[in-house]
C-alpha positions in Angstrom: -21.0 14.0 4.0 -18.8 10.9 2.1 -19.8 7.7 2.9 -17.0 5.0 3.9 -16.7 3.9 0.3 -16.2 7.5 -0.8 -13.7 7.7 1.5 -11.8 4.5 0.5 -12.2 5.6 -3.3 -10.5 8.6 -2.0 -7.8 7.2 -1.0 -7.4 5.6 -4.5 -6.6 2.2 -3.5 -5.3 1.7 -7.6 -2.1 3.5 -6.5 -1.2 1.1 -3.7 0.6 -1.0 -6.2 3.3 2.0 -6.2 3.7 2.0 -2.4 4.1 -1.9 -2.3 6.1 -3.0 -5.1 9.5 -0.7 -4.1 9.1 -2.2 -0.6 9.5 -5.4 -2.2 12.6 -5.2 -4.4 14.5 -3.3 -1.6 13.9 -6.4 0.6 14.8 -8.7 -1.9 18.2 -6.8 -2.3 18.7 -6.9 1.0 18.0 -10.4 1.2 20.8 -10.7 -1.6 23.2 -10.1 0.6 21.8 -11.9 3.7 20.6 -9.3 5.5 16.7 -9.6 5.0 14.5 -8.2 8.3 10.9 -9.0 7.4 10.1 -7.0 10.7 11.5 -3.5 9.4 10.3 -4.5 5.7 6.9 -4.3 7.1 7.7 -0.7 9.1 8.7 0.4 6.0 5.9 -1.2 3.8 3.5 0.8 6.5 5.7 4.3 6.0 5.3 3.6 1.9 1.7 3.3 2.3 0.7 5.7 4.7 2.5 8.3 2.5 1.0 7.0 -0.6 -2.5 7.4 0.4 -1.2 10.8 2.1 -0.3 12.0 -0.9 -3.7 11.1 -2.4 -5.9 12.8 -0.1 -3.7 15.9 -0.2 -4.1 15.8 -4.3 -7.8 15.8 -3.9 -7.7 18.8 -1.6 -5.5 21.3 -3.2 -7.0 20.0 -6.6 -10.5 20.5 -5.1 -9.9 24.0 -3.8 -8.6 25.2 -6.9 -11.4 24.2 -9.2 -9.1 21.4 -11.2 -11.1 18.4 -10.3 -15.2 19.5 -11.1 -15.4 17.7 -14.7 -12.4 15.1 -14.5 -13.6 11.3 -15.5 -11.8 8.1 -13.1 -11.5 7.8 -9.5 -13.6 9.9 -7.1 -13.0 13.4 -5.7 -14.1 13.9 -2.2 -13.2 17.6 -2.8 -13.9 18.2 -6.6 -17.5 16.6 -6.6 -18.9 18.2 -3.2 -18.9 14.8 -1.1 -16.4 16.3 1.6 -15.5 19.2 3.6 -12.6 20.3 2.1 -11.1 20.8 6.0 -11.8 17.3 6.9 -10.2 15.7 3.4 -7.0 18.0 4.8 -7.1 16.8 7.8 -7.1 13.1 6.8 -4.4 14.1 4.7 -1.7 15.0 7.2 -3.4 12.0 9.4 -1.7 9.7 7.0 1.8 11.7 6.8 1.3 11.9 10.9 0.8 7.9 10.8 3.7 7.4 8.0 5.8 9.7 10.0 5.7 7.8 13.5 6.4 4.7 12.0 9.3 6.2 10.1 10.7 7.0 13.2 9.9 3.5 14.8 11.9 1.8 11.8 14.7 4.6 11.9 15.0 3.7 15.8 15.3 -0.1 15.3 17.7 -0.3 12.2 19.6 3.0 13.5 19.5 4.4 9.7 19.5 7.9 11.1 20.0 9.5 7.7 16.6 8.4 7.1 15.1 11.2 9.6 15.6 14.2 7.0 14.9 11.8 3.8 11.7 11.0 5.6 10.5 14.7 6.1 11.4 15.5 2.6 9.1 12.9 1.4 6.4 14.9 3.5 7.3 18.0 2.3 7.3 16.8 -1.3 4.1 15.5 -1.0 2.2 18.3 0.3 3.9 20.5 -2.5 3.1 18.3 -5.1 -0.4 20.2 -5.9 -0.3 21.9 -2.5 0.6 25.7 -1.7 1.0 29.0 -3.8 3.7 27.1 -6.6 3.0 23.7 -6.9 5.5 21.5 -8.6 2.9 18.5 -10.0 1.1 22.1 -12.1 4.6 22.7 -14.0 5.2 19.3 -15.2 7.7 17.5 -12.2 4.8 15.1 -11.0 6.5 12.0 -12.7 9.8 13.1 -11.3 8.6 12.7 -8.0 6.8 10.0 -8.0 10.3 8.3 -9.9 12.7 9.9 -7.0 10.1 8.8 -3.9 8.3 5.9 -4.8 11.4 4.5 -7.0 14.6 5.4 -5.6 13.8 6.6 -1.8 11.3 4.1 -1.3 13.3 1.2 -2.9 16.7 2.7 -1.6 15.5 3.4 1.7 14.0 -0.1 2.2 17.3 -1.6 1.5 19.5 0.7 3.8 17.3 0.4 6.8 18.1 -3.8 6.7 21.6 -4.1 5.2 23.0 -0.5 6.2 24.6 -0.3 2.1 23.2 0.1 -1.1 23.8 -2.5 -4.1 24.0 -2.1 -7.5 20.8 -4.7 -7.3 19.1 -2.7 -4.9 19.8 0.7 -7.5 18.2 -1.2 -10.7 16.1 -2.4 -9.1 14.5 1.2 -7.6 15.1 2.7 -11.2 13.0 0.0 -12.4 10.0 0.3 -9.7 10.5 4.1 -9.8 10.1 4.0 -13.9 7.1 1.6 -13.4 5.6 4.1 -10.6 6.0 7.2 -12.8 4.1 5.1 -16.2 0.9 5.0 -13.8 1.3 8.8 -13.3 1.8 9.2 -17.2 -1.5 7.3 -18.0 -3.4 9.0 -15.0 -2.0 12.4 -16.7 -3.0 11.2 -20.5 -6.6 10.7 -19.6 -6.9 14.3 -17.7 -5.1 16.0 -20.9 -8.4 17.5 -21.6 -9.5 18.9 -18.1 -5.8 19.9 -16.9 -5.1 22.2 -20.6 -8.2 23.6 -19.8 -8.0 24.4 -16.0 -4.3 25.4 -16.8 -2.5 22.6 -14.7 0.7 22.2 -17.2 1.7 18.7 -16.4 4.1 16.6 -18.0 1.2 14.7 -20.7 0.2 18.5 -21.3 3.2 19.8 -22.7 3.8 16.3 -24.4 0.9 16.2 -26.1 -0.9 12.8 -26.6 0.7 11.0 -28.9 4.6 11.9 -27.0 2.8 11.1 -23.8 2.0 7.4 -25.0 5.5 7.4 -26.2 6.9 8.2 -22.7 4.6 5.8 -21.3 6.2 2.7 -23.5 10.0 4.4 -22.8 9.2 4.2 -18.9 8.3 0.2 -19.3 11.3 -0.4 -21.3 13.8 1.1 -19.0 12.1 -0.9 -16.3 12.9 -4.6 -18.9 16.3 -2.7 -18.9 16.4 -2.7 -15.8 15.9 -6.4 -15.3 18.7 -7.2 -18.0 21.5 -5.7 -15.4 20.1 -7.7 -12.4 20.1 -11.0 -14.6 23.8 -10.5 -15.0 24.3 -11.0 -11.3 21.1 -12.9 -10.5 20.0 -14.9 -13.6 16.7 -16.2 -12.2 15.6 -12.6 -12.6 14.7 -13.1 -16.1 10.9 -14.7 -14.6 9.9 -10.7 -13.8 9.5 -10.5 -17.6 6.8 -12.6 -17.2 4.8 -10.0 -15.8 5.2 -8.0 -18.9 1.7 -10.1 -19.9 -0.4 -7.9 -17.8 0.6 -5.5 -20.2 -0.7 -6.6 -23.1 -4.2 -5.0 -22.7 -3.1 -1.6 -21.4 -0.9 -1.6 -24.8 -3.6 -2.2 -26.8 -5.9 0.8 -25.4 -2.6 3.0 -25.8 -1.9 1.8 -29.3 -5.5 2.3 -30.7 -5.7 5.7 -29.0 -8.2 5.0 -26.0 -9.0 8.5 -24.2 -10.9 9.3 -21.4 -12.6 6.6 -19.1 -11.2 4.4 -21.9 -7.9 4.4 -20.1 -8.8 3.7 -16.6 -8.2 0.6 -17.1 -4.6 1.2 -18.3 -4.1 2.5 -14.9 -5.0 -0.4 -13.1 -3.3 -2.9 -15.6 0.0 -0.6 -15.0 -0.4 -1.0 -11.1 -0.8 -4.7 -11.3 2.0 -5.1 -13.3 4.5 -2.9 -11.1 3.2 -5.7 -8.5 3.9 -8.4 -10.8 7.3 -7.0 -11.6 8.2 -6.7 -8.2 7.2 -9.9 -6.5 8.8 -12.0 -9.8 11.7 -9.9 -9.4 12.1 -10.8 -5.7 11.0 -14.7 -6.5 14.3 -14.4 -9.3 16.8 -12.7 -6.9 15.8 -15.3 -3.7 16.3 -18.3 -5.9 19.4 -16.9 -7.3 
């Protein structure tokens, strides 16, 4: 039976920046049009975290029963390492999906943003289909697209819309920026797992691009995030302070440049997560002060 610490590790806390950052940026974009609502922002944050943890447990379950997690490095695999009963991990995944759904309904009711109900349902379905079901799209190289859409565009613009009842150019640029960084976290994760994914037939985008191509993709996604800062700074000049967050990427960039593999890439995931939080918080400060 898995211990409490193993269950917490199985939730993959290092991925939580991908859930927090879009809500921070979406709320800042609402503040830019004087419609920020911190209570609604808190509800959006709970929804985002619920979905993130749910998808992490769902991936643990689906990869584990397929036998693709047995030899991986990195975080605890509850099913793949036979630490927990697969049915319990699946139950935990749907418990967090259910939590996100209930809080999401409260958010929609209070904000009267009814269009978010089908969007939220689609997010849960996509979270399960990532590695679950008969034909998971995460095994076909589409995982980064899922992350960009749901932990970039949907999470950021959904947060903005529930508060401001409109979408703005600043919100869209911020959504693209945090979505690119969230995708970079997955790229780093899949770069680490190329050998085991290739052997198990999990054709992630990293497996398709190869080691060198995946490292270039990571750099491109970071450049996209920086480009979005330039766009936002044309309207909110103090948004430039978000460039300071690039300092967090110094060690991850060195690891990628020198060809680090396996466990040596684990700090790249943690560093990229911290970069996303730093990027979002500093961007929010810059937008608000501007």
